[in-house]
N, C-alpha and C positions, 0 to 999 in steps of 0.2 A: 337562307331559308333552311329550316330543319328538315332532315330526311324523314320520310314516313317509316314507321315501324311495321307497317302492314305489308304482306306480300302483294305482288302484282294481282290485279283483279282476276278472280276466277282460278287462282293458284293457291296452294296451301303450304303452310309451315308444318313440319312433322316434328313435334316435340317428343321426348321419349315415350310418353303414354301413347301418342299417335303411332309411333314407330312400332310399339309392341303389338298394336292391332294390325298394322300393315304387314309386319313379319308373320303374324299368325295366318292372315289371309293368303299371303304368298306361299307359305309352307303348305297349306292345304291344297293350293293350286298345283304346286310341284308334286306333292304326294299322289294326287289323283292322276295327273298326266303320266307320271312314271309307272303307275300301276297298270296303265293301258299300253305301256312300252313306247310312249312318245318321248322324243329327245328334244332338249332345249336348244334354241338358236336365238340369235339377236342380229340386228342390223344397225346401220348408222342413224343418228338423230336427224341428219340432213339428207335429202334426196333431191334430184332434179324435179322441177315442177311438172315437166312433161310426163313423168311416171304416173302422176295422179290425173293429169288431163286425159291420158289414154283410156282410163276405165272407171274413174271414181264417181263421176257425175257432176252436174253443173252446180248444185247447191254447195258441195264441199269446195269446189274450185273458186266459185264466185263470192261466197259468203263466209267460209269457215277457215280457210287455209292461211297460215302465217308464211308469207313468201317475201323474198327480197332478192336483190341482185348482189352477188358477192364481189370481192375485189378482183376476181378474174372475169368479171362481166357475165357470170353464169347465173341463170334464174333458178334459185333453189327454194326449198320449203322445209320447215320443221315438220317432221312426220305427223300427220293428223290421223293416220290409221296404219295398220301393219301389213295388210294383205298385198298391196302392190310390191312392197319390199320383199315379202315372202315369195311372191311369184318370180321376181327378178332373181332371187337366190336359187330357187328351185330350177329355173330355166338354165342356170349356169351348170348344174351338176346332175340333173335328173337322169340323164342317159347312163350315168355311172352307178346309179343306186338301184337296189332291188325294190320292187313295188309291193305293197303301198309304202309311200313315204309318210311317216308320222312325226310331226314337229309341233312344239309348243313354245310360247314366249310370254313374257310379262313386260311389254314395252311401256315406256313413258311417252304419252301422246299429247299433242297440243292442238286445240281447235278454238277459233274465235266464236265461242258460244255465248248466249246470254245466261249468266250464272243464275241458277235456281235450284230448288230441291232436286237432288239426284243428277244434277248436271253442272259441271264446272268446265273451265278451259283446259286445265292441265290435269290429266289423270293417268292411272296405270290400268292396263287391260290384260286380262287373261285370254290369250289367243291360242286356239287349238285347231289344227288343220291336218287333213289326210289327203294325199294325192295318189291317184292310180289304183283305187280300190275297185273291186267288181261292182256292177250295177246294184244300187240300193244298200250294199253292205257298209260302205263308208258312212252313209247317212245314218244307218242304225247304230254304228259304233259311236259316232259323234253325239247322238242324242243319249245313248247309254252313259257316255262319259259325263256329260253335263248334269244328268239326273243324279248319278252316283256322287258327283261333286257336291250338289246341294244336300243330298241325304247325309253326307259325311258331317254336316253341321247339326244334324238332328231334325232337318226339315221333313215334313210329311206331305202327302198328296193333297191335303186341304190347303196347303200354303202356296202352292204354285201350279201352273199348268203350262203345257207346251202348245202354243197356237201355231198351226202349220198351214202352208199353202204350197203351190208349185207355180213357178213362173211359166212353165210350159202350158199349164192350164189357162193362166191369164192370157198368154200369147195366143192360144187357140181361140179363146173368146173374142179377143180383139181382132185377130186377122181373119178367122174363118166365119165368125158369126156377125161381127160388126163391120168387117171389111175396112178397117182403119189403115191409113198410111202410117209410116213410121213416126212422123212428127205428131200426128193425132194420138197414136198409141202412147207415146212418151208423155204427153200432156195428161192422158187419162190415167196413167200410172200415178201421177202426182195427185189426181183427184181421189183415187182409191186410198192413197196414203193419208189423205186428210179427211176421209169420209166420216170417221167417228168423232171428229173434232169440230164439225160445223153443223148448223141447223139443217133441217130437211129442205127448207127454201133455198138456202145457200148451196146445198149440194145439187138440187135440181138446176139451179142457174149455171153452176160449173159444168154439169153434164151437157146442158143445152148449148154451151159455147163450143163444144167439140162434136156432139152427135146431133144431126138434124132430124133424122127419121124417128117418128114416135115408136114404131115397132122395135127399132134397135135400142132406143132408150129403155123400153120395158125389159128387153133381154138383159141389158146391163144392170138395171135395178134388181131384177130377179136374181142375177148372179151374185151381186154384193150382199144380198140378204139371205143367202144360203147359210144354214146353221149346222148341218150335220153332213157326214160323209154319204149317207143314203140319199139325202136331198141332192148332193152334188152328182151322184151317179144318175139319178133320175133326170137331172138337168142335162147332163152330157148325152144320155141316151135319147132324150127328146129331140135334141138338135143334131143327132148323128155324128158326134165328134168324140165318142168314147174311146175309139182306137188311138186317137192322137194323145190321149192322156193315160195310156195303159201303164207306163212306168210308175207314175204316181199312185195309181190304183193298186198296182202290184206291191209297192212299198207299204201302203196302208194294210193290205192283207198280211204281209210279213210281220207287221207289228202286233197283230191280234194276239199272238201267243207270247209276247215279250213283256218283261216286267214293267217297262215304262209306258205301256199302252194306256193305262188308266190316267195318265197325265195329258194325253193328246186330245186336242180339240181342233176341229177344222174351222178355219176363219179365212174367207176369201179376201178380206181387206189387208191381210199380211202380204206385202209385196217387197218390203225392204227398199230403202232409198238408193242403194248403190247400184250402178249400172251393170256390174259384172256378173250378177246372179243370173243363172240360166235354168235352174231346176228347183229342188226343194228349198223353201225359205221358211224360217221359223223365228219365233220370239218366245222367250221364257217370261211368263207374266206372273207378277205377284198378286195373289188373291186377297191380301190384307186390305180391308176397306180404307185404311189411312195411307196406303201406298200402292193404289191400283195403277200399275204401270209396268212396262217392259223393263226387265232388269238385264237381259242379254238377248242377243240375236245373231243370226247367221244364215248360211245357205250354201247351195251348191253352185259351182262355177265350172263350165266346161272349156271355155275359150281364153282363159286368162293368160296362158303362156304364149298365145298367138301374137300378142303385142311385142314379143321378142323374136318373132319369126320362127317359133318352135311349133311342133305339131300339137294339136289339141290333147290335153290330158285332164280328165275330170278331177275335181277337188271339191272338198266341202269343209267348212269350218265355222267357228263361232267366236265372238268377242264378248267378254263380260267385264265391265268396268268395276274398279275397286269402290267407287262411290255408291253405285246402285247396289252392289253386293252388301256393303255395310248397312245401307238403309233397309234392305230386305231382312238381314239378320237382326237388326235392332227392332224392326217392326214386329218380329215374331219372338223376341226375347231369346235369341239363339247365340248372341255374341259373347256373353260372359263378361267377367270383370277384369279389365286390364289397367286398373287405376294404379297398381303398384307392380314393381319389378318382381320377378320370381328368381330368387337365388337359393342355394342349398343351405348356406350357413353364414352367420355373422360372427366373425372372430374378434374378440376384444381382450384387452389386458388392463389391469388396474395399477400395475407398478412398472416402473421403467425397466427393471431387470428382466421382465418377460417379453420385452419388445422384439428382440432378435428371435427368440423361440417362436413367437407368434408368426413372424414373417416366414420362418422356415417351415412351420406347420402349414401355413397357407399355400406355400409353394408345393409341398408334397401332395396336398389334397387337390390342388388344381391339376397336378399330374395324373390324378385319377379321374379327370374329366368332370370335376365338381365345380359348381359356381360359388366361389368364396369371396365375400366382401370382408376386408380387414379394416377395422376402425383405425384411422391414423392418429396415433397419440393415445396416451392412457386416458381412461374414463372412470368417473366415479361410479361405484357399484349401483347407486340408486337411480342412475340415468340409463343403465344398460337396456332394460327391458322396454322402457318407453321408446327409446331410439329404435330398437328392433321392430316393434309393432308399427311404428310410423313408416318404416321402410318395407313392411310386408314380409318380414322374415318369419319362417316357422321354427327355426332352430337358432340358438345362440350358443357359442362356445367361449367360455371364459378361461383363458390360459392362466394357470396358477403354478407358483413355485413353492414347494413345501418340503423341508428336510432334505434338500438337494435333489428332489424329484420334480420333474415338470409334467404336469397333467393338464387336461382340458375338461372342465365341467360343462357338459352339454345339457341344455334345457330345451325341452319340447314345449313351445308356447301354446300349442293346441290342447294337449292333454295335461300339461304342467309337470310331466315326469322329468326326472334328471338322471344322469349317469356321469361318473367320473372315469376317464379313460387316459391311459398314458399316451403322451404325444407320439411315441414311436409305434403305437398300435393303429396304423393307418386303416387297415382293413376293418377293424372293429369300429372305428369312427365312421367310416364310410357306410357300413351296414346299419349303424344306429340312425343316421340321418336320411337314409334313402327310403 
């Protein structure tokens, strides 16, 4: 039986064109993170399954994780997310580090998803996290970072919004107003997460399976239909639970005078699926009508280090996948053209006697940190420019020998100008093509 030429379902081959795009996205991620003084880290591709069972949630463990028993009879998993690995690493050394701890990574992750637009099984994810920041300040920095990241591509406030909520607010509604047990609250979290994806009749049915009293059903329905921060405040005041939600309200007040405030929208249905979130939760939402979906998400977690018997330390972070980012940029025409490689100069020669001089010139120019492609073998003059254009070059250098002198004739393919420079005048060549 012939082997398939296709990659495993939900995974991708990255041909050079695809790698050019991926490298561009990764470079932007690194540039933004380092501008905020975040440091890169990474962890192993395999972790013990128990690491994810401790905090990640039933859906990931039961439906999405790739797990197996290794030859040492250990139950392991290919990492489906990065935060548990991050928590394990921070738990190892946090006592030795000044706070806050600012780390970022771009890990390769694998989940057993149903492949569809914006969702594959194997992807890369921009993860940025801060541990040990003062109250609300870590949250503000993380949101500042992700907004600046999207703005660096040329995005505007019309293109995306930040939908926010707070798990403390949701827990207050569930425990104080609805008097739910932990199991009921867990089920109702799942209902909220699905509330925008089902009909009103289906939603009513799911609510009725968890809440019996009509008055409490109305409280819950009122809550999930809140549209603004002022409506939220009125709701909390009416039910005398505003003090329990003071940290979130303080955060909202702090954002009033910050540059990213115009992107923020309150949405009570944002709860995030992972069990370790304890405070602010958010999703970055694409406003394009053909790509209406969350492209990134994250939140605050206070108790993640406790699974390693460490004292609580607050953290907050986000994850943004390469697939959803690329869809966002393409939807808004922000990605640019990566169909051809970008090199500084194509060097060619038309006679065998210029072969060694061409190789020596290429070596010297590469020493100046220039990207030089040398055509291997002599080439007919009438084929040079067609070749250069097909490869996306802006400059062609033709090495020539005349009267015992070796020079390079450089042609600018954009403005059609030319100049002839001696091969030993490296700085002059460099200046011409830069």
